[in-house]
C-alpha positions as CSV (number, residue, x, y, z in Angstrom):
1,X,36.7,59.6,-40.0
2,X,35.3,61.5,-37.5
3,X,33.0,59.1,-34.8
4,X,29.3,60.3,-36.1
5,X,27.9,59.8,-32.4
6,X,30.6,62.9,-30.7
7,X,29.6,65.9,-29.1
8,X,31.1,68.6,-31.2
9,X,30.9,70.5,-27.7
10,X,32.8,67.3,-26.1
11,X,34.9,66.0,-29.0
12,X,38.1,62.7,-27.7
13,X,41.4,65.5,-29.1
14,X,40.5,69.6,-29.9
15,X,42.1,71.2,-32.0
16,X,45.1,72.2,-29.6
17,X,45.8,68.4,-29.7
18,X,44.7,68.0,-26.5
19,X,42.6,65.0,-25.2
20,X,39.8,64.9,-23.1
21,X,40.5,63.8,-18.7
22,X,38.9,60.3,-19.0
23,X,35.8,60.8,-17.6
24,X,36.2,58.4,-13.7
25,X,37.4,55.3,-15.2
26,X,37.9,52.3,-13.5
27,X,40.7,52.7,-10.0
28,X,42.1,55.4,-12.0
29,X,42.1,57.6,-8.4
30,X,40.3,60.7,-9.3
31,X,36.6,61.6,-10.3
32,X,35.0,64.2,-12.2
33,X,33.5,66.8,-12.0
34,X,32.8,70.3,-13.3
35,X,29.2,72.8,-14.8
36,X,29.2,74.6,-17.8
37,X,26.3,77.4,-18.2
38,X,24.8,76.0,-14.8
39,X,24.7,72.3,-16.2
40,X,27.2,69.2,-15.2
41,X,29.7,70.1,-18.4
42,X,30.2,65.8,-18.8
43,X,33.1,66.7,-20.0
44,X,33.0,70.3,-21.4
45,X,36.2,71.7,-20.0
46,X,38.0,68.8,-19.7
47,X,40.8,69.7,-21.9
48,X,43.9,69.8,-19.7
49,X,47.3,71.0,-22.2
50,X,49.8,67.5,-22.0
51,X,52.1,69.3,-19.2
52,X,48.1,69.1,-16.8
53,X,47.7,65.8,-18.3
54,X,50.1,65.0,-16.3
55,X,50.3,66.3,-13.4
56,X,46.3,65.2,-12.4
57,X,47.6,61.0,-13.7
58,X,50.4,61.2,-11.4
59,X,48.6,62.9,-8.7
60,X,45.8,60.4,-8.6
61,X,48.1,57.6,-8.9
62,X,50.5,59.4,-5.9
63,X,47.0,60.3,-3.9
64,X,45.8,56.1,-4.4
65,X,48.4,55.1,-2.2
66,X,48.1,56.7,0.1
67,X,44.9,57.4,0.0
68,X,41.4,55.4,-0.2
69,X,39.3,58.6,-1.3
70,X,39.4,59.8,-4.5
71,X,40.3,63.5,-5.7
72,X,37.8,65.5,-7.8
73,X,38.9,67.2,-11.3
74,X,37.1,69.9,-12.1
75,X,37.3,72.4,-14.5
76,X,39.8,72.5,-17.0
77,X,39.3,74.5,-20.4
78,X,36.8,73.9,-23.0
79,X,37.4,72.5,-26.0
80,X,40.1,74.8,-28.1
81,X,40.2,77.7,-25.0
82,X,37.4,79.8,-25.8
83,X,36.8,82.7,-23.8
84,X,33.5,81.9,-21.3
85,X,31.4,83.4,-18.1
86,X,32.4,80.7,-15.2
87,X,36.4,81.5,-15.5
88,X,38.7,84.3,-15.9
89,X,41.3,81.5,-16.5
90,X,41.2,77.8,-17.7
91,X,42.1,79.0,-21.2
92,X,45.5,76.9,-22.0
93,X,44.9,73.1,-19.9
94,X,47.0,74.8,-17.4
95,X,44.8,75.3,-14.4
96,X,42.6,72.8,-12.9
97,X,39.2,73.2,-10.2
98,X,40.4,70.8,-7.2
99,X,37.4,69.6,-5.4
100,X,38.9,70.4,-0.9
101,X,38.7,66.9,0.0
102,X,36.1,65.1,2.8
103,X,35.9,63.2,6.0
104,X,33.5,60.9,5.2
105,X,34.7,60.4,1.5
106,X,31.6,62.4,0.0
107,X,32.3,63.1,-3.7
108,X,30.8,66.3,-3.4
109,X,32.0,69.6,-2.5
110,X,33.0,70.3,1.5
111,X,33.5,73.8,2.1
112,X,36.9,74.8,4.2
113,X,36.2,75.2,7.7
114,X,33.3,73.5,8.5
115,X,33.4,69.8,10.2
116,X,33.4,67.6,7.0
117,X,36.2,69.5,5.4
118,X,40.0,67.6,5.7
119,X,42.5,69.8,6.4
120,X,45.4,67.7,6.5
121,X,44.2,65.5,3.1
122,X,43.8,68.5,1.3
123,X,47.1,69.9,2.3
124,X,48.4,66.6,1.0
125,X,46.8,66.4,-2.2
126,X,47.8,69.9,-2.5
127,X,51.7,68.9,-1.7
128,X,51.2,65.8,-4.6
129,X,50.2,68.7,-6.7
130,X,53.4,70.8,-5.9
131,X,55.6,67.9,-5.8
132,X,55.2,66.3,-9.0
133,X,54.6,69.6,-11.7
134,X,55.3,72.9,-12.2
135,X,53.0,74.3,-10.2
136,X,53.2,78.3,-9.8
137,X,50.2,79.0,-8.1
138,X,47.6,78.3,-5.5
139,X,44.3,79.9,-4.6
140,X,42.8,78.2,-1.7
141,X,40.2,80.7,1.0
142,X,41.7,78.2,3.9
143,X,45.3,79.7,4.4
144,X,46.6,77.9,6.8
145,X,47.2,75.6,3.9
146,X,51.2,76.8,2.7
147,X,52.1,77.7,-0.3
148,X,47.7,79.3,-0.9
149,X,46.4,81.9,-1.2
150,X,42.9,83.6,-0.4
151,X,40.8,84.1,-3.5
152,X,37.4,85.3,-4.3
153,X,34.8,82.1,-3.8
154,X,37.3,78.9,-3.2
155,X,36.2,78.0,-0.5
156,X,35.6,73.9,-1.9
157,X,37.9,73.4,-4.5
158,X,41.3,74.8,-5.1
159,X,42.7,76.3,-8.0
160,X,46.7,74.7,-9.4
161,X,48.1,76.6,-12.5
162,X,51.5,75.3,-13.9
163,X,54.4,76.8,-15.7
164,X,53.9,75.8,-20.0
């Protein structure tokens, strides 16, 4: 029986069988962020394909072993994967937006190229995805980092795509 208090925009599991990524559990190594229709999404955009779920959890675990800062996990997919004006992709659960790393450890956006931006940390985080997940493409506007491709509106986060 379904939980009577469950939000229909944020079910625990969607019709594809994808589970919502837990929102910033203690000692997980990550925090979630994201927006839907201009307001915080409260988990609505957090439905990864099982392969992406495994990748995020593994990368967060590996990150914890090398750094005390948490990584920021943004939009993945809406429940059941409908189209949305915010993204042309992010429908199959195999894409995730990740925040660029900040030198000060604050859990908020940072633009690449600013003094608060941590290029070395961001490059290491990207490398962890490439090491522990079947990455096909990473979009981010700090093209000094190997493997990344430039894309409009990707100055404060990078977009990771996996094979399905």
